C-alpha positions as CSV (number, residue, x, y, z in Angstrom):
1,M,56.2,-104.6,116.4
2,A,57.3,-101.1,115.8
3,V,59.7,-100.1,113.1
4,V,62.4,-97.9,114.4
5,K,63.6,-95.4,111.9
6,S,67.3,-94.4,112.3
7,C,69.5,-92.1,110.4
8,P,73.1,-92.8,109.4
9,P,75.8,-91.1,111.5
10,H,76.0,-87.4,111.3
11,N,76.3,-86.3,107.6
12,P,75.7,-82.6,106.8
13,V,74.3,-83.4,103.3
14,L,71.7,-85.9,104.6
15,D,70.6,-84.1,107.8
16,Y,67.6,-82.4,106.2
17,M,66.5,-85.6,104.4
18,C,66.9,-87.7,107.5
19,A,64.8,-85.2,109.6
20,V,62.0,-85.4,107.1
21,W,62.3,-89.1,106.7
22,Q,61.9,-89.6,110.4
23,D,58.7,-87.5,110.4
24,S,57.0,-88.8,107.3
25,T,56.9,-91.6,104.8
26,A,58.0,-89.3,101.9
27,L,60.8,-90.6,99.7
28,F,63.4,-88.1,98.7
29,I,65.6,-88.8,95.7
30,D,68.5,-86.5,95.0
31,D,69.5,-85.3,91.5
32,A,72.1,-88.0,91.0
33,D,69.6,-90.7,91.6
34,L,67.1,-89.1,89.2
35,E,69.8,-88.7,86.6
36,H,70.8,-92.3,87.1
37,H,67.2,-93.5,86.7
38,D,66.7,-91.4,83.6
39,R,69.8,-92.8,82.0
40,L,68.8,-96.3,82.9
41,L,65.4,-95.7,81.4
42,A,66.9,-94.3,78.2
43,A,69.3,-97.3,78.0
44,N,66.3,-99.6,78.4
45,T,64.4,-97.8,75.7
46,G,67.4,-97.9,73.4
47,V,67.9,-101.6,74.0
48,D,64.2,-102.2,73.3
49,G,64.5,-100.2,70.0
50,L,67.6,-102.2,69.1
51,L,65.8,-105.5,69.7
52,N,62.8,-104.4,67.6
53,R,65.1,-103.4,64.8
54,A,67.0,-106.6,65.1
55,G,63.8,-108.6,64.9
56,G,62.8,-106.6,61.8
57,V,66.1,-107.3,60.2
58,L,65.8,-111.0,61.0
59,S,62.4,-111.2,59.4
60,D,63.7,-109.3,56.4
61,L,66.6,-111.8,56.1
62,A,64.2,-114.7,56.3
63,S,62.0,-113.2,53.5
64,Q,65.1,-112.5,51.4
65,K,66.2,-116.1,51.9
66,D,62.9,-117.4,50.6
67,T,63.0,-115.0,47.7
68,L,66.6,-116.1,46.8
69,K,65.6,-119.8,47.1
70,R,62.7,-119.2,44.6
71,I,65.0,-117.3,42.2
72,Q,67.6,-120.2,42.5
73,R,64.9,-122.7,41.8
74,R,63.7,-120.8,38.7
75,A,67.2,-120.3,37.5
76,L,67.9,-124.0,37.7
77,D,64.6,-124.8,36.0
78,I,65.5,-122.4,33.2
79,A,69.0,-123.9,32.9
80,N,67.5,-127.4,32.7
81,Q,65.1,-126.3,30.0
82,L,67.8,-124.6,28.1
83,G,70.0,-127.7,28.5
84,L,67.2,-129.8,27.1
85,S,66.6,-127.2,24.3
86,N,70.3,-127.3,23.4
87,T,70.2,-131.1,23.2
88,V,67.0,-130.9,21.1
89,M,68.6,-128.3,18.8
90,R,71.7,-130.5,18.3
91,L,69.5,-133.5,17.5
92,I,67.5,-131.3,15.0
93,E,70.7,-130.1,13.4
94,Q,72.0,-133.7,13.1
95,R,68.6,-134.8,11.7
96,T,68.7,-131.9,9.2
97,E,72.1,-133.0,8.0
98,Q,71.0,-136.6,7.7
99,D,67.9,-135.5,5.8
100,R,70.1,-133.5,3.4
101,Y,72.2,-136.6,2.6
102,I,69.0,-138.6,2.0
103,L,67.6,-135.8,-0.2
104,F,70.7,-135.5,-2.4
105,G,71.2,-139.3,-2.5
106,G,67.5,-139.8,-3.5
107,M,67.8,-137.0,-6.2
108,A,71.0,-138.7,-7.6
109,L,69.4,-142.2,-7.5
110,T,66.2,-140.8,-9.2
111,S,68.3,-139.0,-11.9
112,L,70.3,-142.2,-12.5
113,L,67.2,-144.3,-12.8
114,M,65.6,-141.8,-15.2
115,I,68.8,-141.8,-17.3
116,L,69.0,-145.7,-17.3
117,I,65.3,-146.0,-18.3
118,Y,65.8,-143.4,-21.1
119,V,68.9,-145.2,-22.4
120,Y,67.3,-148.7,-22.1
121,F,63.9,-147.9,-23.5
122,G,64.9,-144.9,-25.6
């Protein structure tokens, strides 16, 4: 089965290319097609670059998310420790005040006992 090569109806711009096309298997691309191809290639390269940058940004965001989670966990741990420390400090202050009452009460009781012993046996 033979392939019949035919040219489009008479077109002065395509006459030369049609004549060469009938005689050989060479492919002729005019400047508009080459420019179109170059622009498509540039657009494809640009989209690839954009996708690579987007992937980098996405991985950076995931890394930042993990970092922020660790910081939040540490901040909550510190807040809990400080909360416990504040509670402990309040208990120590209350205990110090109670110890002061016991100290002064014991000093007064000891002084009273010494005075009573002195008066009774003195």
